C-alpha positions in Angstrom: 0.6 0.5 3.5 2.8 -2.4 2.2 3.3 -2.6 -1.6 1.5 -5.5 -3.4 4.5 -5.9 -5.7 6.1 -9.3 -5.2 9.7 -9.5 -4.1 10.6 -12.4 -6.3 9.6 -12.9 -9.9 9.9 -15.8 -12.3 12.1 -15.9 -15.4 9.3 -14.7 -17.7 8.4 -11.7 -15.5 12.1 -10.9 -15.0 12.7 -10.9 -18.7 9.6 -8.6 -19.3 10.9 -6.2 -16.7 14.3 -6.0 -18.3 12.9 -5.8 -21.9 14.6 -9.0 -23.1 13.3 -12.5 -24.0 13.1 -15.3 -21.4 15.4 -17.3 -23.6 18.1 -14.6 -23.5 17.8 -14.5 -19.7 18.2 -18.3 -19.6 21.4 -18.0 -21.7 22.7 -15.2 -19.4 22.0 -17.4 -16.4 24.0 -20.3 -17.9 26.9 -18.1 -18.9 27.0 -16.1 -15.7 26.4 -12.8 -17.5 22.9 -12.3 -16.1 21.5 -11.0 -12.8 21.9 -12.9 -9.6 19.1 -15.5 -9.2 17.6 -17.7 -6.5 16.7 -21.4 -6.6 13.7 -22.5 -4.6 13.7 -26.2 -5.3 13.6 -26.4 -9.1 12.1 -23.0 -9.4 14.4 -20.1 -10.6 13.4 -16.7 -9.3 14.9 -13.2 -9.3 14.6 -10.5 -6.7 13.4 -7.3 -8.2 16.3 -5.4 -6.4 18.8 -7.8 -8.1 17.3 -7.1 -11.5 17.5 -3.3 -10.9 21.1 -3.6 -9.7 22.1 -5.7 -12.7 20.4 -3.3 -15.1 22.2 -0.4 -13.4 25.5 -2.1 -13.7 25.1 -2.3 -17.5 24.6 1.4 -17.9 26.8 3.0 -20.5 27.3 6.5 -21.9 28.5 5.3 -25.4 28.9 2.2 -27.4 32.7 2.6 -27.0 32.5 1.9 -23.3 34.2 -1.3 -22.3 33.5 -3.3 -19.1 37.2 -3.4 -18.2 37.5 0.3 -18.4 34.4 1.0 -16.4 35.4 -1.5 -13.7 38.7 0.2 -13.3 37.1 3.6 -13.1 39.2 4.9 -16.0 37.6 6.9 -18.7 38.9 6.5 -22.3 
């Protein structure tokens, strides 16, 4: 049986799923820091899988972790 879960969600639902405000997600979209998004006409949507991938990419083990170090695969 196919899931009833929509593939694409709007900004409000994406923000809810990530536990952040829609305004923060808007700022992330403008700065390029946020998850990949899709434009359908004027409508901005997010694929659930892109949200999950983005959230996973922000996973850290301590507050001392730095993006550059994690990208290089080098532990401090």
